LUMDO-700073 format. One line per 3 residues: number of its first residue (from 1); for each residue x, y negated, z of N, C-alpha, C. Coordinates in steps of 0.02 Angstrom, whole numbers, plus 50000, padded with zeros to 5 digits. Example, Ala and Ser with C-alpha at 12.3 -4.5 7.8 and 13.67 -1.06 7.14 Angstrom:
! LUMDO-700073
1 = 50660,50284,50390,50615,50225,50390,50660,50165,50390 ~ 50642,50112,50354,50684,50053,50357,50645,49998,50394 .
***
This chain:
! LUMDO-700073
1 = 54212,49496,53706,54144,49475,53710,54114,49500,53776 ~ 54078,49458,53812,54047,49480,53875,53996,49536,53864 ~ 53988,49577,53915,53940,49632,53914,53882,49614,53960 .
4 = 53821,49631,53940,53761,49616,53978,53720,49679,53986 ~ 53686,49684,54044,53634,49735,54055,53568,49699,54047 ~ 53524,49726,54005,53458,49697,53994,53406,49746,54022 .
7 = 53363,49722,54065,53308,49762,54091,53245,49742,54053 ~ 53215,49791,54020,53154,49779,53981,53097,49818,54013 ~ 53046,49783,54037,52988,49816,54066,52940,49833,54010 .
10 = 52931,49898,53998,52887,49923,53945,52846,49980,53975 ~ 52784,49965,53997,52744,50018,54026,52740,50079,53981 ~ 52754,50137,54011,52752,50199,53973,52813,50210,53929 .
13 = 52867,50175,53941,52927,50182,53899,52950,50254,53895 ~ 52945,50289,53951,52968,50359,53952,52922,50406,53913 ~ 52867,50380,53889,52821,50421,53849,52824,50403,53775 .
16 = 52868,50356,53756,52875,50338,53686,52898,50399,53647 ~ 52872,50408,53588,52890,50466,53546,52957,50453,53512 ~ 52989,50505,53488,53051,50495,53450,53041,50447,53391 .
19 = 52984,50450,53358,52971,50405,53302,52965,50332,53326 ~ 52933,50322,53384,52927,50254,53411,52996,50227,53432 ~ 53036,50270,53463,53104,50249,53482,53146,50233,53420 .
22 = 53138,50273,53367,53173,50260,53305,53153,50192,53276 ~ 53087,50177,53277,53063,50113,53250,53090,50054,53291 ~ 53091,50061,53357,53118,50008,53400,53192,49998,53385 .
25 = 53228,50053,53377,53300,50049,53362,53312,50016,53295 ~ 53272,50034,53245,53280,50004,53178,53267,49929,53181 ~ 53216,49908,53219,53201,49836,53225,53258,49801,53260 .
28 = 53285,49831,53312,53342,49800,53347,53401,49791,53300 ~ 53417,49844,53263,53473,49839,53215,53461,49785,53163 ~ 53400,49780,53139,53382,49729,53089,53394,49659,53118 .
31 = 53372,49648,53179,53381,49583,53211,53455,49568,53222 ~ 53493,49618,53245,53565,49608,53255,53598,49586,53189 ~ 53580,49620,53134,53609,49602,53069,53592,49531,53048 .
34 = 53534,49506,53069,53512,49439,53050,53535,49383,53096 ~ 53564,49400,53153,53585,49349,53201,53641,49305,53175 ~ 53684,49334,53134,53742,49298,53106,53789,49270,53159 .
37 = 53792,49304,53216,53840,49289,53269,53866,49356,53295 ~ 53923,49357,53328,53948,49421,53355,53898,49451,53404 ~ 53882,49514,53394,53833,49547,53436,53841,49622,53427 .
40 = 53839,49658,53483,53844,49731,53479,53796,49763,53529 ~ 53754,49806,53503,53712,49847,53546,53753,49910,53562 ~ 53768,49920,53626,53811,49976,53646,53769,50039,53657 .
43 = 53719,50035,53700,53676,50093,53714,53616,50070,53753 ~ 53566,50114,53759,53507,50100,53800,53485,50164,53836 ~ 53454,50154,53893,53429,50209,53934,53355,50198,53947 .
46 = 53314,50248,53932,53243,50246,53945,53231,50280,54011 ~ 53199,50245,54058,53187,50273,54124,53121,50245,54151 ~ 53072,50288,54157,53007,50265,54183,52977,50212,54138 .
49 = 52957,50157,54169,52926,50102,54132,52976,50049,54110 ~ 53039,50068,54104,53091,50020,54086,53139,50049,54036 ~ 53169,50004,53998,53226,50022,53956,53283,49976,53978 .
52 = 53339,50007,53994,53399,49970,54015,53448,49972,53957 ~ 53467,49913,53933,53510,49909,53874,53577,49878,53893 ~ 53629,49901,53859,53696,49873,53867,53712,49841,53799 .
55 = 53721,49775,53800,53737,49738,53739,53797,49694,53752 ~ 53834,49679,53699,53889,49631,53702,53870,49571,53659 ~ 53878,49512,53687,53863,49450,53651,53900,49393,53684 .
58 = 53903,49337,53650,53938,49279,53678,53903,49248,53738 ~ 53836,49257,53742,53800,49225,53797,53733,49260,53809 ~ 53705,49246,53867,53638,49272,53883,53586,49241,53836 .
61 = 53598,49181,53812,53552,49149,53765,53547,49189,53701 ~ 53602,49216,53677,53601,49257,53616,53563,49322,53630 ~ 53571,49350,53689,53534,49410,53708,53459,49395,53706 .
64 = 53440,49339,53734,53369,49320,53735,53343,49306,53665 ~ 53385,49277,53622,53366,49265,53553,53352,49332,53517 ~ 53396,49381,53527,53386,49447,53498,53319,49476,53521 .
67 = 53304,49470,53586,53241,49496,53612,53181,49461,53582 ~ 53185,49395,53578,53130,49356,53551,53117,49372,53478 ~ 53169,49374,53438,53162,49388,53367,53139,49460,53354 .
70 = 53156,49505,53400,53137,49575,53392,53069,49592,53422 ~ 53042,49545,53462,52979,49559,53496,52988,49604,53555 ~ 53048,49605,53584,53063,49647,53642,53061,49604,53705 .
73 = 53038,49631,53762,53046,49594,53824,53120,49595,53846 ~ 53139,49544,53881,53205,49542,53913,53193,49512,53982 ~ 53165,49553,54026,53143,49530,54091,53201,49507,54135 .
76 = 53258,49540,54126,53317,49522,54166,53378,49532,54123 ~ 53419,49480,54118,53481,49484,54080,53537,49467,54129 ~ 53581,49516,54141,53633,49509,54191,53701,49522,54161 .
79 = 53748,49475,54169,53816,49489,54144,53850,49542,54187 ~ 53888,49585,54156,53926,49637,54191,53991,49606,54216 ~ 54003,49614,54281,54064,49585,54310,54120,49636,54317 .
82 = 54104,49701,54316,54155,49753,54320,54123,49818,54298 ~ 54166,49863,54275,54144,49930,54256,54184,49979,54299 ~ 54148,50024,54332,54181,50074,54373,54154,50143,54355 .
85 = 54189,50193,54375,54169,50263,54364,54216,50307,54402 ~ 54212,50372,54391,54255,50418,54427,54329,50400,54420 ~ 54348,50375,54363,54419,50357,54351,54442,50299,54394 .
88 = 54395,50259,54420,54414,50201,54461,54450,50224,54525 ~ 54435,50283,54548,54464,50309,54610,54537,50331,54601 ~ 54558,50340,54538,54627,50362,54525,54679,50309,54539 .
***
């Protein structure tokens, strides 16, 4: 399944409380369960006024559907073309 990076612009994202992040996560999980298509939320990073999410899905359209049904912004959805890290140098 392709991997996508989703950029979500959420003013004050870095100030969301643990309870608010828990609620957002629960809503995302609920939407994933209802999609009835292959979909995996891998992880998300909160940084400043944005949340960067890593999701696996068959297409960017499915990513946008998840965002729409969850009430989340998906300002930029980009397919991952390669994954690198320290091990890439080996």
